[in-house]
PATORBA-241042 format. One line per 8 residues: number of its first residue (from 1); for each residue y, z, x of N, C-alpha, C. Coordinates in Angstrom, 1 decimal, padded with zeros to 4 digits. Layout:
<nodes>
NUM> Y:Z:X:Y:Z:X:Y:Z:X; ...
</nodes>
This chain:
<nodes>
1> 041.7:-008.1:002.9:042.5:-006.4:003.0:042.7:-006.2:004.6; 043.4:-005.4:005.5:043.5:-004.9:006.1:042.8:-003.1:006.0; 042.6:-002.8:006.6:042.9:-000.8:006.6:042.8:-000.6:007.9; 043.4:001.0:008.1:043.6:001.1:009.1:043.7:002.8:008.8; 043.1:003.9:009.2:043.5:005.3:009.2:043.4:005.8:010.0; 043.6:007.5:010.3:044.1:007.9:011.3:043.4:009.2:010.8; 042.6:010.0:011.8:041.9:011.5:011.6:042.7:012.1:012.3; 042.7:013.4:012.0:043.8:014.5:012.5:043.7:016.0:011.9
9> 043.8:016.4:012.8:043.6:018.1:012.5:044.6:018.6:013.1; 045.6:019.8:012.6:046.1:020.5:012.8:046.1:021.3:014.0; 047.3:021.2:015.2:046.9:021.9:016.1:046.5:024.1:015.7; 045.9:024.8:016.3:045.4:025.8:016.5:044.1:025.6:014.6; 044.0:024.0:014.1:042.7:024.8:013.1:044.0:025.2:011.7; 045.6:024.8:011.6:046.3:025.3:010.4:045.4:024.9:009.4; 045.8:025.8:008.5:045.2:024.6:006.8:046.6:023.1:006.8; 045.9:023.2:005.7:046.4:021.8:005.9:047.3:021.3:005.4
17> 048.3:021.5:004.0:049.0:022.0:002.9:049.2:020.5:002.3; 049.4:019.5:001.4:049.9:018.5:000.5:050.8:019.0:000.0; 052.1:018.3:000.1:052.9:018.9:-000.4:053.2:017.4:-001.5; 053.2:017.2:-003.1:053.8:016.5:-003.2:052.1:015.8:-003.6; 052.1:014.1:-003.9:051.0:012.8:-004.5:050.9:013.0:-002.5; 051.8:012.6:-001.6:051.6:011.8:-000.9:051.9:012.1:000.4; 052.6:014.1:000.8:052.7:014.3:002.1:052.1:015.7:002.6; 052.4:016.4:003.5:051.4:016.4:004.0:052.0:018.0:005.4
25> 052.8:019.1:004.7:053.4:020.0:005.4:052.7:021.0:006.4; 053.3:021.2:007.8:052.5:021.8:008.6:053.1:022.4:010.2; 053.0:023.6:010.2:053.8:023.7:011.1:054.4:023.6:012.4; 053.2:022.5:012.8:053.2:021.3:014.2:052.4:020.1:014.1; 053.1:019.3:014.9:052.5:018.0:014.8:050.9:018.1:014.6; 050.0:017.1:013.5:048.3:017.3:014.0:047.9:016.5:015.2; 047.4:016.6:015.4:047.0:015.9:016.6:045.8:015.2:016.0; 045.8:013.8:016.6:044.7:013.0:016.3:044.0:012.6:016.7
33> 042.9:012.8:015.9:041.8:012.7:017.6:040.8:011.5:017.2; 041.0:010.9:015.7:040.4:009.7:015.6:041.2:008.3:014.5; 040.4:007.3:014.8:041.2:005.9:013.7:039.6:005.8:014.0; 040.4:004.5:012.7:039.5:003.7:012.3:040.0:002.5:011.8; 039.5:001.1:011.4:040.6:000.2:011.4:039.1:-001.4:011.2; 039.6:-001.7:010.2:038.6:-002.8:009.4:039.8:-003.6:008.5; 039.2:-004.8:008.7:039.5:-006.7:007.5:038.4:-006.2:006.4; 038.7:-006.7:005.4:037.5:-006.8:003.9:038.6:-007.7:003.3
41> 037.1:-008.2:003.2:037.0:-009.7:001.9:036.6:-008.6:000.9; 038.0:-009.6:-000.2:037.7:-008.6:-001.5:036.2:-009.3:-002.5; 036.5:-008.1:-003.5:034.7:-009.2:-004.5:035.6:-010.1:-005.3; 034.8:-011.0:-006.2:035.2:-011.7:-007.1:036.1:-010.8:-008.1; 036.5:-009.8:-008.4:037.1:-008.9:-008.7:038.7:-008.9:-008.5; 037.9:-008.6:-007.0:039.5:-008.9:-006.6:039.4:-007.9:-005.7; 038.5:-006.3:-006.3:039.0:-005.0:-005.7:037.5:-005.1:-003.7; 038.7:-004.3:-002.8:038.3:-004.2:-001.1:038.1:-003.1:-001.4
49> 036.2:-002.6:-001.1:036.1:-001.1:-000.3:036.5:-000.7:001.2; 036.6:000.4:001.6:037.4:000.9:003.0:036.1:002.2:002.9; 035.1:002.4:003.4:034.5:003.9:003.0:035.6:005.2:004.1; 036.1:006.5:004.3:036.6:007.2:004.7:035.7:008.1:005.6; 035.9:008.1:006.5:035.1:009.0:007.3:036.3:009.4:008.5; 035.2:011.3:008.7:035.9:012.1:009.8:035.1:011.5:010.8; 034.4:010.8:010.8:034.0:010.3:012.5:033.1:012.0:012.4; 032.8:012.1:011.8:031.8:013.4:012.7:032.7:015.1:012.6
57> 033.6:015.0:012.8:034.9:016.2:013.1:034.4:016.8:011.4; 034.3:018.5:012.1:033.9:018.7:011.0:035.8:020.5:010.8; 035.5:021.1:009.9:036.7:021.6:009.9:037.8:021.1:008.9; 039.4:021.6:009.2:040.1:021.0:008.5:040.6:020.1:008.4; 040.4:018.5:008.4:040.7:017.4:008.9:041.5:016.6:007.9; 042.5:015.6:007.9:043.3:015.2:007.4:043.1:013.4:007.9; 042.9:012.2:007.2:042.5:011.0:007.4:043.9:009.9:006.5; 045.0:010.0:007.2:046.2:009.0:007.0:045.7:007.9:006.7
65> 045.8:007.3:006.2:045.8:005.2:005.3:046.8:004.3:005.4; 046.6:003.6:005.5:047.3:002.4:004.7:046.4:000.9:004.7; 046.5:000.4:003.6:045.6:-001.1:003.4:047.0:-001.9:003.1; 046.6:-003.1:003.4:047.4:-004.0:003.5:046.5:-005.1:004.0; 047.7:-006.4:002.5:047.5:-007.7:002.8:049.1:-008.9:002.4; 049.2:-009.6:003.1:050.7:-010.2:003.5:052.0:-009.2:004.0; 052.4:-009.0:002.4:053.6:-008.0:003.1:053.4:-006.9:002.7; 052.3:-006.8:001.4:052.3:-006.2:000.6:051.7:-005.1:001.2
73> 051.6:-003.2:001.5:050.6:-002.4:001.5:050.9:-000.8:000.8; 049.6:-000.5:000.8:049.6:001.0:000.8:049.1:001.9:000.9; 049.6:002.9:001.0:049.5:004.7:001.5:048.3:005.5:001.0; 047.3:005.6:001.7:046.4:006.2:001.5:045.8:007.8:001.8; 045.8:008.9:001.6:045.4:010.6:002.2:044.0:011.2:001.5; 043.4:011.6:002.2:042.6:012.4:002.0:042.4:013.4:002.8; 041.4:014.4:002.4:041.1:015.8:003.0:039.4:016.0:002.6; 039.3:016.8:004.1:038.0:017.3:004.7:038.3:018.6:004.7
81> 038.3:019.7:004.1:037.9:021.7:003.9:036.6:022.1:004.9; 037.1:022.4:005.4:036.2:023.2:006.6:035.5:024.3:006.1; 034.7:024.9:006.6:034.6:026.1:005.8:035.1:027.6:006.5
</nodes>
């Protein structure tokens, strides 16, 4: 399974506002500050894991990504809230 994710921050550290289950709303384009990707083998149960990381970046950070195999893919999103 192939995983990839983008780590982003909104301009001037504006708060990230989630709309629905998979959308992000903000007043400007997010600033992409990192990315990760990896190919992971599934286990005997068909499960594969991909650890999410902000790469040491603190503050309001969003991680948006996808997991794909063959022609199928699924999107995922996570958020870290800063102090």
